VOPAGU-2260 file (C-alpha; in pm, 1 decimal, decimal comma):
REM VOPAGU-2260
SITE   aa  ch    i         X         Y         Z
SITE  MET   A    0    1033,0    5647,4   -6549,0
SITE  LYS   A    1    1307,5    5367,9   -6605,5
SITE  TYR   A    2    1375,5    5473,3   -6227,2
SITE  ASN   A    3    1096,7    5475,4   -6080,4
SITE  PHE   A    4    1013,4    5138,8   -6219,0
SITE  ILE   A    5    1335,7    4939,6   -6090,3
SITE  ASN   A    6    1267,4    5140,7   -5724,7
SITE  SER   A    7     886,8    4961,4   -5755,1
SITE  ILE   A    8    1065,5    4615,6   -5862,3
SITE  PHE   A    9    1322,0    4644,6   -5576,3
SITE  LEU   A   10    1023,4    4718,5   -5300,9
SITE  SER   A   11     794,4    4448,1   -5402,4
SITE  LEU   A   12    1084,0    4200,4   -5404,6
SITE  THR   A   13    1192,8    4356,8   -5071,1
SITE  VAL   A   14     825,2    4265,8   -4893,4
SITE  LEU   A   15     800,3    3907,5   -5066,0
SITE  VAL   A   16    1179,4    3809,2   -4876,9
SITE  PHE   A   17     984,6    3993,0   -4577,6
SITE  SER   A   18     672,8    3784,4   -4558,7
SITE  LEU   A   19     860,0    3470,3   -4648,8
SITE  THR   A   20    1061,0    3526,4   -4357,0
SITE  CYS   A   21     749,5    3638,3   -4150,5
SITE  ILE   A   22     579,6    3235,4   -4253,7
SITE  VAL   A   23     924,5    3105,0   -4179,0
SITE  SER   A   24     992,8    3270,6   -3837,9
SITE  CYS   A   25     591,0    3179,8   -3718,2
SITE  GLU   A   26     577,1    2817,3   -3861,9
SITE  SER   A   27     611,0    2536,0   -3562,3
SITE  ALA   A   28     789,6    2200,6   -3631,8
SITE  ASP   A   29     427,3    2077,8   -3726,4
SITE  GLY   A   30     440,3    2321,8   -4004,6
SITE  ILE   A   31     188,2    2511,1   -3817,5
SITE  ILE   A   32     109,9    2899,6   -3845,8
SITE  ASP   A   33      55,8    3068,1   -3501,7
SITE  VAL   A   34     173,9    3366,3   -3395,8
SITE  THR   A   35     -38,4    3425,5   -3061,0
SITE  ASN   A   36      53,3    3324,9   -2713,6
SITE  PRO   A   37    -200,7    3083,6   -2479,9
SITE  GLU   A   38    -436,3    3287,7   -2296,9
SITE  VAL   A   39    -451,6    3225,7   -1897,4
SITE  SER   A   40    -742,5    3353,2   -1671,7
SITE  ASN   A   41    -874,1    3270,5   -1315,0
SITE  PHE   A   42    -507,2    3164,9   -1236,8
SITE  SER   A   43    -381,7    3148,2    -893,7
SITE  GLU   A   44     -11,0    3332,3    -873,5
SITE  SER   A   45     -16,1    3317,8    -515,9
SITE  ILE   A   46    -127,7    2981,2    -288,2
SITE  SER   A   47     -98,9    2934,1      89,9
SITE  SER   A   48     -41,5    2598,4     220,7
SITE  ALA   A   49     131,8    2369,5     461,6
SITE  PRO   A   50     396,0    2060,5     484,6
SITE  GLY   A   51     183,4    1760,6     418,3
SITE  LEU   A   52    -101,9    1929,3     269,2
SITE  GLU   A   53    -244,3    1894,4     -66,6
SITE  PHE   A   54    -331,2    2233,5    -290,1
SITE  LYS   A   55    -421,8    2253,3    -642,0
SITE  PHE   A   56    -271,1    2444,8    -918,6
SITE  GLU   A   57    -603,5    2567,0   -1119,8
SITE  GLY   A   58    -686,0    2822,2   -1416,2
SITE  GLU   A   59    -844,2    2819,0   -1734,4
SITE  ILE   A   60    -624,9    2813,7   -2087,3
SITE  THR   A   61    -734,6    2917,0   -2410,0
SITE  ASP   A   62    -560,4    2910,7   -2727,4
SITE  GLN   A   63    -648,4    3004,0   -3092,2
SITE  ILE   A   64    -486,9    2701,8   -3273,9
SITE  GLY   A   65    -446,4    2426,1   -2979,7
SITE  ILE   A   66    -294,9    2378,4   -2650,1
SITE  ALA   A   67      10,1    2134,9   -2673,7
SITE  SER   A   68     141,6    2049,1   -2291,7
SITE  VAL   A   69     180,6    2243,0   -1972,9
SITE  ASN   A   70     433,0    2153,8   -1764,9
SITE  ILE   A   71     470,3    2228,1   -1409,8
SITE  TYR   A   72     840,9    2182,5   -1208,1
SITE  TYR   A   73    1017,6    2271,1    -904,5
SITE  ALA   A   74    1379,5    2062,7    -815,9
SITE  ASP   A   75    1340,7    2129,0    -445,9
SITE  TRP   A   76     998,1    1910,1    -412,7
SITE  PHE   A   77    1108,9    1685,9    -717,0
SITE  LEU   A   78     783,5    1811,4    -914,0
SITE  ASP   A   79     795,2    1770,0   -1274,7
SITE  LYS   A   80     470,1    1729,0   -1417,8
SITE  GLU   A   81     445,5    1737,3   -1831,2
SITE  ILE   A   82      15,5    1739,8   -1880,4
SITE  VAL   A   83      60,4    1643,0   -2292,8
SITE  MET   A   84    -300,7    1701,5   -2447,5
SITE  ASN   A   85    -365,4    1405,4   -2671,5
SITE  GLU   A   86    -676,0    1567,0   -2836,9
SITE  LYS   A   87    -472,0    1913,2   -2876,9
SITE  PRO   A   88    -785,5    2108,6   -2717,6
SITE  LYS   A   89    -839,1    2513,4   -2757,0
SITE  GLU   A   90   -1020,3    2524,9   -2434,4
SITE  TYR   A   91    -876,7    2376,9   -2107,7
SITE  THR   A   92    -959,0    2360,0   -1724,0
SITE  LEU   A   93    -632,1    2327,1   -1535,3
SITE  ASN   A   94    -658,1    2148,1   -1221,7
SITE  TYR   A   95    -359,4    1982,6   -1070,7
SITE  LYS   A   96    -316,0    1869,0    -691,2
SITE  PHE   A   97      -3,4    1797,7    -549,0
SITE  GLU   A   98     107,4    1768,3    -170,3
SITE  VAL   A   99     361,1    1988,8     -32,7
SITE  PRO   A  100     712,9    1739,2     115,0
SITE  GLU   A  101     631,6    1643,4     517,1
SITE  ASP   A  102    1025,6    1766,2     535,5
SITE  ALA   A  103     946,1    2129,6     418,3
SITE  ILE   A  104     999,6    2413,6     628,4
SITE  PRO   A  105     711,0    2584,8     749,3
SITE  ALA   A  106     667,8    2987,9     683,5
SITE  SER   A  107     898,8    2905,0     398,7
SITE  SER   A  108     852,2    3018,5      53,9
SITE  HIS   A  109     895,0    2860,3    -294,7
SITE  THR   A  110     865,2    2949,4    -642,8
SITE  VAL   A  111     678,6    2667,0    -902,1
SITE  LYS   A  112     723,1    2739,2   -1247,1
SITE  VAL   A  113     450,4    2661,4   -1461,0
SITE  ASP   A  114     480,7    2705,2   -1865,3
SITE  ILE   A  115     189,1    2643,3   -2121,9
SITE  THR   A  116     290,8    2577,8   -2476,7
SITE  ASP   A  117      40,4    2549,7   -2762,3
SITE  LEU   A  118     113,5    2417,1   -3117,9
SITE  GLY   A  119     234,3    2710,7   -3276,7
SITE  GLY   A  120     528,5    2634,0   -3026,8
SITE  ASN   A  121     433,4    2970,4   -2838,1
SITE  ILE   A  122     516,0    2929,3   -2435,9
SITE  VAL   A  123     367,4    3128,3   -2185,0
SITE  SER   A  124     570,1    3122,0   -1831,1
SITE  MET   A  125     408,8    3186,0   -1494,3
SITE  ASP   A  126     576,4    3203,7   -1156,9
SITE  VAL   A  127     347,7    3026,5    -859,7
SITE  LEU   A  128     452,7    3135,6    -528,5
SITE  VAL   A  129     392,5    2911,3    -260,8
SITE  THR   A  130     389,4    2988,2      86,4
SITE  LEU   A  131     383,7    2735,2     385,6
SITE  ASP   A  132     159,1    2964,5     619,5
SITE  VAL   A  133    -127,0    2793,8     663,6
SITE  ASP   A  134    -102,8    2646,6    1054,5
SITE  ILE   A  135    -254,5    2315,4    1012,9
SITE  THR   A  136     -95,0    2184,2    1373,1
SITE  ASN   A  137    -224,9    2222,3    1712,4
SITE  PRO   A  138       9,4    2364,0    1986,9
SITE  VAL   A  139     216,2    2141,9    2137,7
SITE  LEU   A  140     123,0    2107,5    2562,0
SITE  ALA   A  141     270,5    1966,0    2897,0
SITE  PHE   A  142     224,3    1984,1    3209,7
SITE  ILE   A  143     528,3    2009,6    3411,9
SITE  ASN   A  144     342,4    2022,0    3743,6
SITE  PRO   A  145     173,2    1885,3    3927,3
SITE  VAL   A  146     272,5    1482,4    3836,0
SITE  ALA   A  147      -9,3    1284,3    3794,5
SITE  GLY   A  148    -120,4    1090,3    4078,6
SITE  THR   A  149      38,2    1310,6    4353,6
SITE  LYS   A  150    -166,1    1338,3    4694,9
SITE  PHE   A  151    -236,1    1669,9    4882,4
SITE  ALA   A  152    -390,5    1712,5    5200,2
SITE  ILE   A  153    -628,3    1958,8    5287,7
SITE  GLY   A  154    -437,1    2335,6    5326,5
SITE  ASP   A  155    -144,4    2175,9    5113,1
SITE  VAL   A  156     -26,5    2408,7    4824,8
SITE  MET   A  157      25,0    2272,5    4468,7
SITE  SER   A  158     193,7    2412,6    4197,6
SITE  ILE   A  159      43,2    2410,4    3868,6
SITE  ASN   A  160     340,7    2453,6    3540,8
SITE  VAL   A  161     241,1    2433,5    3178,3
SITE  ASN   A  162     457,7    2476,8    2912,2
SITE  VAL   A  163     283,1    2531,0    2571,9
SITE  SER   A  164     440,0    2589,1    2223,4
SITE  ASP   A  165     309,9    2661,0    1848,5
SITE  ASP   A  166     488,3    2647,4    1525,7
SITE  PHE   A  167     308,9    3001,6    1448,1
SITE  GLU   A  168     109,1    3205,4    1692,7
SITE  LEU   A  169     -63,1    3141,4    2037,8
SITE  GLN   A  170    -397,7    3253,8    2054,1
SITE  SER   A  171    -492,7    3177,6    2451,6
SITE  ILE   A  172    -452,6    2931,3    2723,4
SITE  GLN   A  173    -727,5    2808,9    2943,3
SITE  VAL   A  174    -630,2    2604,3    3271,9
SITE  LYS   A  175    -922,4    2488,2    3499,5
SITE  SER   A  176   -1059,3    2265,5    3741,8
SITE  GLU   A  177   -1400,9    2272,5    3913,1
SITE  LEU   A  178   -1325,9    2106,6    4201,9
SITE  ILE   A  179   -1006,7    2318,2    4281,3
SITE  HIS   A  180   -1203,9    2639,7    4195,9
SITE  LEU   A  181    -958,6    2733,7    3931,9
SITE  GLU   A  182   -1039,6    2888,9    3621,8
SITE  ASP   A  183    -767,3    3096,0    3425,4
SITE  VAL   A  184    -773,5    3240,7    3057,1
SITE  ILE   A  185    -447,2    3407,2    2930,4
SITE  ASP   A  186    -458,1    3583,1    2555,4
SITE  MET   A  187    -155,2    3610,5    2411,4
SITE  SER   A  188      13,2    3932,2    2269,0
SITE  ALA   A  189      91,7    3932,3    1890,4
SITE  GLY   A  190     334,9    3738,9    1778,7
SITE  GLU   A  191     383,8    3504,1    2071,6
SITE  ASN   A  192     456,2    3129,1    2039,8
SITE  THR   A  193     545,5    2984,0    2366,9
SITE  TYR   A  194     410,8    3058,2    2732,9
SITE  SER   A  195     470,1    2909,0    3061,8
SITE  TYR   A  196     184,8    2887,2    3271,8
SITE  SER   A  197     238,4    2872,2    3638,4
SITE  LYS   A  198      48,5    2941,6    3976,8
SITE  GLU   A  199      13,6    2816,1    4338,6
SITE  ILE   A  200    -359,1    2679,2    4451,5
SITE  GLU   A  201    -430,0    2600,3    4838,5
SITE  ILE   A  202    -589,5    2292,6    4843,9
SITE  PRO   A  203    -972,9    2397,8    4982,0
SITE  ALA   A  204   -1189,5    2163,9    5192,5
SITE  GLY   A  205   -1515,3    2036,8    5082,3
SITE  TYR   A  206   -1410,9    1765,6    4865,5
SITE  GLU   A  207   -1181,4    1428,0    4898,3
SITE  GLY   A  208   -1085,1    1225,7    4572,1
SITE  SER   A  209    -932,6    1279,1    4239,1
SITE  VAL   A  210    -942,5    1606,0    4109,4
SITE  ILE   A  211    -877,7    1673,7    3717,0
SITE  ILE   A  212    -677,9    1970,1    3591,2
SITE  GLU   A  213    -723,2    2067,7    3207,2
SITE  ALA   A  214    -533,2    2275,1    3007,4
SITE  THR   A  215    -614,5    2381,3    2675,1
SITE  ALA   A  216    -382,5    2590,7    2414,2
SITE  THR   A  217    -543,7    2737,3    2107,3
SITE  ASP   A  218    -355,6    2870,2    1792,9
SITE  MET   A  219    -463,2    3151,7    1588,0
SITE  GLN   A  220    -595,0    2935,4    1319,3
SITE  GLY   A  221    -846,4    2756,4    1612,1
SITE  ASN   A  222    -636,1    2446,1    1617,9
SITE  ALA   A  223    -641,1    2356,2    2003,3
SITE  GLU   A  224    -507,4    2062,4    2236,8
SITE  THR   A  225    -626,0    1923,8    2554,0
SITE  GLU   A  226    -424,3    1805,3    2822,3
SITE  THR   A  227    -553,4    1642,4    3170,4
SITE  VAL   A  228    -351,3    1556,6    3504,5
SITE  THR   A  229    -529,9    1388,2    3796,3
SITE  VAL   A  230    -420,0    1415,3    4161,8
SITE  LEU   A  231    -552,9    1285,3    4471,4
SITE  VAL   A  232    -683,9    1561,4    4750,1
SITE  GLY   A  233    -726,3    1447,2    5089,4
SITE  SER   A  234    -768,7    1093,3    5226,6
SITE  SER   A  235    -860,1     820,8    4994,7
SITE  ASN   A  236    -880,4     454,8    4954,5
SITE  GLN   A  237    -592,7     253,2    4910,2
SITE  PHE   A  238    -576,3     -56,9    4711,5
SITE  THR   A  239    -373,9    -344,8    4769,0
SITE  ASP   A  240    -515,0    -587,3    4557,7
SITE  VAL   A  241    -578,1    -528,1    4153,9
SITE  TYR   A  242    -626,8    -783,4    3850,7
SITE  LEU   A  243    -633,7    -858,0    3510,4
SITE  VAL   A  244    -918,7   -1049,5    3395,9
SITE  GLY   A  245   -1019,8   -1077,5    3000,5
SITE  GLY   A  246    -980,2   -1281,1    2685,2
SITE  SER   A  247    -583,6   -1281,5    2732,1
SITE  VAL   A  248    -494,1   -1400,6    3061,5
SITE  TRP   A  249    -508,6   -1755,7    3142,8
SITE  TYR   A  250    -864,7   -1807,2    3341,4
SITE  GLY   A  251   -1045,2   -1567,7    3060,0
SITE  TRP   A  252   -1347,8   -1401,7    3187,7
SITE  ASP   A  253   -1362,1   -1584,0    3502,3
SITE  PRO   A  254   -1272,7   -1304,4    3846,7
SITE  THR   A  255   -1216,2   -1606,8    4068,8
SITE  LYS   A  256    -916,2   -1705,3    3894,1
SITE  ALA   A  257    -792,6   -1334,6    3746,3
SITE  THR   A  258    -423,1   -1242,2    3716,9
SITE  LYS   A  259    -300,1   -1062,6    4004,5
SITE  MET   A  260     -63,8    -777,2    3951,9
SITE  TRP   A  261     181,2    -633,5    4149,4
SITE  GLN   A  262     287,6    -298,6    4286,5
SITE  ASP   A  263     544,7     -77,8    4065,2
SITE  PRO   A  264     837,4     -45,0    4308,7
SITE  ASN   A  265     885,5     292,3    4190,1
SITE  ASP   A  266     548,6     427,3    4253,7
SITE  ASP   A  267     337,4     184,9    4456,2
SITE  ASN   A  268       8,8     392,4    4342,2
SITE  TRP   A  269      43,4     203,4    3998,7
SITE  PHE   A  270     -27,8    -211,3    3944,0
SITE  VAL   A  271     207,9    -376,7    3697,7
SITE  GLY   A  272      97,0    -678,2    3485,4
SITE  GLU   A  273     265,3    -895,5    3186,6
SITE  PHE   A  274      86,8   -1138,4    2973,2
SITE  TYR   A  275      63,3   -1206,2    2588,1
SITE  TYR   A  276    -233,1   -1022,4    2452,2
SITE  LYS   A  277    -435,9   -1178,7    2144,5
SITE  THR   A  278    -616,6    -905,3    1893,0
SITE  GLY   A  279    -994,3    -872,2    1996,0
SITE  ASP   A  280    -912,5   -1060,2    2350,4
SITE  ASP   A  281    -920,9    -733,0    2527,1
SITE  ILE   A  282    -864,7    -727,3    2911,5
SITE  LYS   A  283   -1012,7    -509,3    3213,0
SITE  PHE   A  284    -890,8    -438,9    3586,8
SITE  ILE   A  285   -1048,2    -584,4    3869,4
SITE  GLY   A  286    -985,9    -505,8    4255,5
SITE  GLN   A  287   -1129,7    -845,4    4369,6
SITE  LEU   A  288   -1153,0   -1182,4    4246,5
SITE  ASP   A  289   -1481,0   -1124,6    4188,8
SITE  TRP   A  290   -1659,4    -819,2    3906,7
SITE  ALA   A  291   -1792,1    -603,0    4223,1
SITE  PRO   A  292   -1731,9    -336,0    4384,0
SITE  LEU   A  293   -1408,2    -250,7    4155,1
SITE  ASN   A  294   -1478,4    -291,7    3758,2
SITE  TRP   A  295   -1265,3     -53,7    3601,8
SITE  GLY   A  296   -1247,4     -29,5    3224,6
SITE  LEU   A  297   -1310,6     188,1    2963,7
SITE  ASP   A  298   -1652,3     443,7    3001,8
SITE  PRO   A  299   -1889,8     317,4    2717,7
SITE  SER   A  300   -1958,5     655,3    2605,0
SITE  ASP   A  301   -1633,5     827,3    2583,6
SITE  SER   A  302   -1364,9     522,4    2523,2
SITE  SER   A  303   -1086,7     818,8    2590,6
SITE  LYS   A  304   -1219,3     727,2    2963,5
SITE  MET   A  305   -1196,0     512,5    3239,3
SITE  ILE   A  306   -1450,3     469,1    3484,0
SITE  ASN   A  307   -1567,7     220,1    3805,0
SITE  SER   A  308   -1873,1      45,0    3695,6
SITE  GLN   A  309   -2022,1    -304,6    3575,2
SITE  ASP   A  310   -2106,8    -167,6    3266,5
SITE  THR   A  311   -1696,7     -85,9    3160,5
SITE  GLY   A  312   -1534,1    -151,8    2814,3
SITE  ALA   A  313   -1248,8    -392,5    2783,2
SITE  ILE   A  314    -957,6    -282,4    2662,4
SITE  GLY   A  315    -748,8    -354,8    2357,0
SITE  PHE   A  316    -386,4    -264,2    2244,7
SITE  PRO   A  317    -372,6    -141,6    1875,9
SITE  ASP   A  318      27,3    -302,6    1828,8
SITE  GLY   A  319    -137,8    -664,2    1811,1
SITE  ASP   A  320     -55,9    -979,7    1908,5
SITE  GLY   A  321     259,6   -1026,0    2131,0
SITE  TYR   A  322     345,6    -990,9    2515,8
SITE  TYR   A  323     250,6    -658,8    2708,1
SITE  THR   A  324     374,3    -451,0    3026,8
SITE  VAL   A  325      57,5    -285,7    3144,7
SITE  LYS   A  326      50,9     -42,0    3415,0
SITE  PHE   A  327    -274,2      84,3    3609,7
SITE  ASN   A  328    -305,2     305,1    3864,9
SITE  PRO   A  329    -663,0     318,1    4032,6
SITE  TYR   A  330    -635,9     636,8    4170,0
SITE  VAL   A  331    -624,6     859,9    3895,0
SITE  LEU   A  332    -793,6     580,5    3674,2
SITE  GLU   A  333    -501,7     597,3    3370,3
SITE  TYR   A  334    -362,3     259,0    3227,8
SITE  SER   A  335     -34,4     253,4    2995,7
SITE  TYR   A  336     124,7     -35,0    2806,4
SITE  GLU   A  337     384,7    -125,0    2624,8
SITE  LYS   A  338     511,6    -413,4    2369,3
SITE  MET   A  339     758,9    -630,6    2522,2
SITE  THR   A  340    1041,1    -746,7    2302,4
SITE  VAL   A  341    1115,8   -1177,8    2335,0
SITE  ASP   A  342    1464,0   -1278,4    2318,3
SITE  ILE   A  343    1492,3   -1611,8    2410,3
SITE  THR   A  344    1454,3   -1918,3    2174,9
SITE  GLU   A  345    1128,4   -2132,3    2201,0
SITE  LYS   A  346    1127,4   -2442,3    2383,3
SITE  GLU   A  347     926,0   -2760,7    2258,1
SITE  ASN   A  348     970,4   -2911,1    2592,1
SITE  MET   A  349     917,4   -2847,3    2984,5
SITE  TYR   A  350     865,9   -3075,5    3280,1
SITE  ILE   A  351     774,8   -3083,9    3672,9
SITE  MET   A  352    1010,6   -3145,8    3876,8
SITE  GLY   A  353     982,1   -3220,7    4220,7
SITE  LYS   A  354     773,3   -3512,6    4398,6
SITE  GLY   A  355     443,8   -3561,5    4587,2
SITE  PHE   A  356     214,9   -3638,7    4270,3
SITE  VAL   A  357     -40,6   -3918,3    4258,5
SITE  GLY   A  358      22,4   -4179,6    3983,6
SITE  TYR   A  359     347,6   -4073,7    3929,7
SITE  ASN   A  360     687,8   -4217,5    4042,0
SITE  LEU   A  361     878,2   -3884,0    4030,3
SITE  ASP   A  362    1086,4   -3826,0    4315,9
SITE  TRP   A  363    1354,3   -3579,6    4245,2
SITE  ASN   A  364    1464,3   -3782,8    3965,8
SITE  PRO   A  365    1487,3   -3587,7    3633,3
SITE  ALA   A  366    1430,4   -3934,9    3428,6
SITE  ASP   A  367    1106,4   -3969,6    3613,0
SITE  ALA   A  368    1010,5   -3541,9    3541,2
SITE  ILE   A  369     623,1   -3518,9    3433,8
SITE  ALA   A  370     588,9   -3394,5    3110,5
SITE  MET   A  371     372,5   -3088,9    3043,3
SITE  ILE   A  372     173,5   -2970,4    2741,9
SITE  LYS   A  373     260,8   -2689,8    2520,7
SITE  ASP   A  374     -11,9   -2442,8    2586,5
SITE  GLY   A  375     111,2   -2106,9    2380,9
SITE  PRO   A  376     431,4   -1986,5    2219,7
SITE  TYR   A  377     586,2   -1957,8    2557,8
SITE  VAL   A  378     366,6   -2115,5    2769,6
SITE  PHE   A  379     350,4   -2505,4    2931,6
SITE  SER   A  380      82,3   -2642,5    3136,1
SITE  MET   A  381     -52,9   -2950,8    3314,4
SITE  GLU   A  382    -305,0   -3098,9    3509,0
SITE  VAL   A  383    -190,5   -3309,1    3829,5
SITE  GLU   A  384    -330,7   -3448,8    4149,5
SITE  PHE   A  385    -130,2   -3341,1    4451,5
SITE  SER   A  386    -109,2   -3567,5    4767,6
SITE  GLU   A  387     -33,6   -3399,2    5125,7
SITE  ALA   A  388     298,6   -3338,0    5036,6
SITE  VAL   A  389     420,0   -3161,0    4726,8
SITE  ASP   A  390     741,3   -3048,8    4613,2
SITE  LEU   A  391     744,3   -2846,4    4266,9
SITE  LYS   A  392    1006,8   -2656,1    4032,9
SITE  PHE   A  393    1068,5   -2697,1    3659,7
SITE  ILE   A  394    1336,2   -2857,7    3393,2
SITE  GLY   A  395    1353,9   -2833,2    3008,5
SITE  GLN   A  396    1502,2   -3150,7    2976,1
SITE  ASN   A  397    1467,1   -3499,7    3114,0
SITE  ASP   A  398    1784,4   -3611,2    3105,3
SITE  GLY   A  399    1954,3   -3435,9    3383,8
SITE  TRP   A  400    1960,0   -3079,8    3551,6
SITE  GLY   A  401    2093,7   -2872,5    3302,3
SITE  PRO   A  402    2054,3   -2669,2    3081,2
SITE  TYR   A  403    1754,0   -2517,1    3197,6
SITE  ASP   A  404    1631,3   -2533,4    3571,6
SITE  SER   A  405    1361,0   -2293,3    3708,9
SITE  GLY   A  406    1271,7   -2233,6    4042,5
SITE  PHE   A  407    1064,8   -1961,7    4235,9
SITE  GLU   A  408    1195,6   -1622,1    4346,3
SITE  ILE   A  409    1049,4   -1694,4    4703,2
SITE  GLY   A  410    1038,5   -2099,0    4779,6
SITE  GLY   A  411     945,6   -2266,9    5063,5
SITE  GLU   A  412     600,3   -2373,7    5217,9
SITE  MET   A  413     331,8   -2189,2    5015,2
SITE  LEU   A  414     -68,6   -2192,6    5032,7
SITE  LEU   A  415    -265,1   -2265,8    4716,9
SITE  PRO   A  416    -375,1   -2121,3    4497,6
SITE  LEU   A  417     -76,9   -1945,4    4381,5
SITE  ASN   A  418    -137,7   -1673,0    4148,5
SITE  TYR   A  419     130,4   -1575,1    3905,8
SITE  VAL   A  420     414,3   -1568,1    4132,3
SITE  LYS   A  421     732,8   -1493,5    3989,2
SITE  GLY   A  422    1032,2   -1769,5    3913,4
SITE  VAL   A  423    1395,5   -1743,9    3879,3
SITE  ILE   A  424    1605,8   -1975,1    3618,9
SITE  GLY   A  425    1972,8   -2112,8    3771,7
SITE  ASP   A  426    2073,3   -2410,1    3964,9
SITE  GLY   A  427    1995,6   -2490,5    4280,3
SITE  SER   A  428    1704,4   -2249,3    4242,1
SITE  PRO   A  429    1429,4   -2275,4    4481,1
SITE  ASP   A  430    1138,9   -2539,5    4477,2
SITE  VAL   A  431     793,9   -2447,3    4646,2
SITE  LYS   A  432     613,4   -2669,6    4861,3
SITE  PHE   A  433     241,2   -2795,9    4918,2
SITE  LEU   A  434     151,3   -2958,3    5288,0
SITE  GLU   A  435    -194,6   -3098,5    5339,6
SITE  GLN   A  436    -364,3   -2923,2    5035,7
SITE  PRO   A  437    -409,6   -3235,6    4796,5
SITE  GLY   A  438    -690,1   -3235,3    4532,9
SITE  ARG   A  439    -654,4   -3180,9    4143,7
SITE  TYR   A  440    -484,9   -2889,9    3998,4
SITE  LYS   A  441    -335,0   -2745,8    3681,4
SITE  ILE   A  442      -3,6   -2522,2    3654,6
SITE  THR   A  443      40,6   -2299,4    3411,8
SITE  PHE   A  444     404,8   -2171,8    3353,6
SITE  ASP   A  445     513,5   -1935,8    3126,0
SITE  TYR   A  446     913,2   -1945,9    3053,0
SITE  PHE   A  447     935,4   -1636,4    2893,4
SITE  LEU   A  448     795,9   -1397,9    3171,0
SITE  LEU   A  449     870,9   -1698,2    3435,5
SITE  ARG   A  450     537,3   -1689,7    3585,8
SITE  THR   A  451     351,0   -1950,3    3732,4
SITE  THR   A  452       0,8   -1989,7    3867,7
SITE  ILE   A  453    -172,0   -2288,0    3993,5
SITE  GLN   A  454    -586,3   -2323,4    4054,9
SITE  PRO   A  455    -805,7   -2636,9    4189,0
SITE  LEU   A  456   -1001,2   -2794,2    3956,2
């Protein structure tokens, strides 16, 4: 009987010690006893995304005692987000957005850790597999042949070559041109992400003028890219004079004094102009010193296209104020532009040098040179009266010929008006001469572009 009593006491003590141990081990640092892990539902452990694309960590979290925090981390993407629950809710809807870094590698996989901690210190860890298999980029498409603006006679054979690629998988390629009876659709085989289209077309009779060839590539996600090239078929008009008109050229929207462009020495289908553009003071192209018949600008119904119409829209440049080189091809109705870098020091003074200006005692003496008015960052102008015989060039000081002496690329006798003629800098640079053309004129000189215009008043 004594033995049984002692055993009973020993057993009771053992149970007590075990219970105390359990209580201590299931107690958090805040003294909260919780032996139940948080529960998670509707949680996606597999996500598809792409570089630069935003996705969400989503799920429903519940805990009997309360939720303390959610930590989302992945070192390779510098992701370390801790969501601390100030109210310690028993229910929480996770809805955290994250944007995949732009430099992440397409088609790669990444494991993001998500830790959920409750008030009892219990932690549930989950892995989220993020696979960058969503295709959000268009295919890349480029015409190799023909080159835009190329001329073909009736019966000529034209080679059409188009290269296409996609970062995942191509679905189809379409190449078409109604005027030359071309309509090709190529369906890609599974897994193909590059393709080179090649075909030769004999130019048919029955049409002369501009022909547009259009190529469209579509990938398996439905992303599509379209490119066009315009060529000339048969005989066509020959353009010799093209002008810039608009708010940013010297005589604004007055077509009679529009700024003359010059033919590109490397391709006479293109005309080149240089000018200082002010944002909002847009420009157009005309084919004569009048509005008709050639008035080229943007199509009012589709600003990505150019047309010849009296209702055309003006062209602006998104890179803002500055000097621009603009090229225009009237045969295929395309233009391009490039902002220029100014690499000279701004001047405060410019003078007319020469002789024959009414009311001035100037006869090739720098001290008597006619001061011009600053009319822009790199532009000077002056209104003067011409006599029956005028010589003209420019100097940048009135105490001698140097250091700035600017004449003309082609000197000698000229007929007025002068429209954006090219100048040169240097000691002994040629002057221009005007005989028997008296009257009042405005001289405008841009010493960065070295361009001069002289128009009657």
